[in-house]
N, C-alpha and C positions, 0 to 999 in steps of 0.2 A: 434642191440639192441632189436628191436621189436621181432625178432625171439626168443631171450633168454627169454623175458618176456612171450611170448606165451607158450614156453615150460614149464616155471615155473607154469603158470596157469593150463596147462594140467596135470602136475604132482600133483598139489594140488587137482584138480577135480577127478583124478583117485583114490585118497585115499577115497574121499567121495562117489564116485559112480563108482566102478570098472567096466571096460568094456573091449572090445577087438576090434582090427581093423577088420572090416568086409571083408577086402581083403585078409589078411594073417593070422589073428588070433593072432597077437601080442598083449600081454596084456597091459592094462593101457593107451590105446590111442583110440580115436574115429576113426581116420583114420591116420595110421602111415605115417611118412615122406617118406618112400620108396614107398608106394602105391600111395601117392599123386604125387610123382615124376613120377611114371609110367603113371598116367593119364595125367599129364601135357606134357609128352614127346610123347604121341601117335600122329602119323602123321594123318592129314586129308586125306582121300582117296575118290576119286570121282568114283562112279560106276553107273550102269544103270539097270533099270528093264524094261522088254519088256511090252508094252501096247498091248491091243487086236487089235488096228488098225495098228500095225507094227512099231509105233514110240517108243521112249524110255523115261522113266521118270528118270532124273538124281537123284542120291542119294549120299549125302555126309555123311560119317561116320568116326569115329576115332578109335573105339575099336573093337577088336575081342571078342566075347562073350565067354570068357573062363578065367581061372585063377583068378587073383585078381579082374579084371574088372567084371567078372560074380558075384563074391561074393559081391562086393560093390553094383552093380545094384540090385541084389536080396534083399540085406538087406535094401536098400533105398525103393524099390518098394513094397515089401511084408513083410518086417521085422520091419517097423516103424523107421528105422534108418535115420531120416531126418538130422542127423548131417553129413551125407555124401553128402548132397545137395550142399554145396559150391564148393567142388571139382568137382562134376559132372557138376555143372552149368558153371564152367570155361571151360570145354570141349565143352559144348553146345554153349557157347558164341563164341568160336573159330570156330565151325562148321558154325554157322549162318553168321559170318563175311566172311568166305571163300565163302559160297554160294552167298551172296549178292555182293561180289566183282566180280562175274562172270555175274551178271545181266546186261543187256544193260543199259547204262547211263540214257536213257529216262524213264526207268521203276523204278529206285531205290527209288524215292520218293513215289511210289505207292505200294510198297511191304508190305503185311501184313503177319503175322505168324499165322498159324492155327494148333493148337495142336490136336492130335488125342484124342477124348474124352474117358474117362473111363466109363465103364458100371456102372449102379446104384449099383450093387452088389459089384463091386470092390471099389467104393467110400465108401460104408458103411463099408467094411472090413478094408480099410486103414485109413479112416478118412480124407483123402486129395486127391486131384487130382494131381498125381505125375508129369506129364509133364508140366502143367501150373505152378506148384510150382517151377520147375527148371528154367523155363523161367523168373519168377519173380526174382529168386536169381541171374540170369544172367543179370538183368537189362533190360529185354525184356518183351513184352506184347503179350499174346494170344488174337487174335481177337474174339474168342468165336463163330466163324461162323459155325463150324462143329457141327452137332447134330446127335445123334443116332435116327434112325427110329424104331429100334426094338432091343431087346436083342439078343446077339449071344452066341454061346457056347464058353467055354474055348478052346483055340487053341492048347494047349500044346501037346495033343495026336492025333492031326489031321495031315494027310499028305497034300501035296501041293494042290491037287485037292479039298479035303475036306475043306481046309482053304479058298480057293477062293470062294467055294459055301457058306460057313458059313458067309463070309463078304459081299457077293453080295447084293446090294441094302440096306445095313444096315446104310448108312450115307446120310445125306442131308445137304444142305447149307442154313443157315438162311438168310432171306432177309436183304440186306445191299447195300452198294454202288456197282455200276457196274464198269466193266473195271478195276478190281484190278489185281495185280500180286501177286500170293500166293506162300508162301514157307511152305510146310507141315513140322510138327515137331512130332517126335515119339521118344521113348526110344530105342527100339530094332527092327530091321528088320530081319525077318526069311525068309519066302517065299516072302514077299512083298505084301501079300494079303491085308493087312490093308491100307497101304499107296496107293496102286493102287485103292482101293475102294474110298478113300478120293479124289484122283486125278480125278476119274470118276465123283464124285459128283460136284466138282468145275467146271470141264470142261463142264458138262451138264448145269450148271448154267451160262455159258458164261464167266467164269473167266479164266485167263491165269495162269497156274501152272508152276512155275519156276523149281520145283523139291522138294525133301524132304531131311531133315537132320535127322539123328538118331545117338544116342550115340554109338550104337554097332550093329554088325550084327552077325548072326549065320551062319557060313560058310557052314555047311553041307547042308543047305536047300536053300540058296540064289543062284539063277542061276549064273553059271560061265560065267560072262561077263567081258569085258575089264575093268581094273581099273587103275587109275593113282594117285600116291601120289601127293598131292598138295604142292606147295612151301610154307613153313611156313614164314609168314611175321613177321618181327621184331616188337615186342610190341603187337602182337595179342594174 
């Protein structure tokens, strides 16, 4: 019954404010049922990024950055389509739950989430901080511990080496409780330069980094490392 009521409301709203699905372009829907189902069905995959010291940073992601997922993420991130936030927040909630389930039992009460901060220019352009917004919609909280130390270039036209150099020493950790377990949160992982810089900042501050979660990854630039689909838990 609720689904029929929801569809009726969407039909009425489409007459007043015509729009289209950012994933597939279907008219008269903020996010169509097919694209919502695609996000909901995406399996959680655990991958890893190599650190400079030879260890690895675990990364959990669900989406490949292409097709409908790319359109939805771009519309939410840079197109002002915050109506896509609930569906994306559901994916993020599932990622965080999966990552936390792998944390050692003695650490689970000490885990904090640390969203990658937006630049001042990006915040002015969007009017909102997109990763913390998704965390709030997912019923989760950003610790606010990560801070920018300097402004960086836009990464879109940089290669892997340039991205690493661009992000180097660009983040710091605000003073707070010691001996935390940290889970980094970002929207898209490309080369991994940003989450690796956040990982460095927390580790140098003496904190334990459990890994990172990201909604999507760009396959052509992410290092080809082993990956394993996670078992989906009923009710997650």
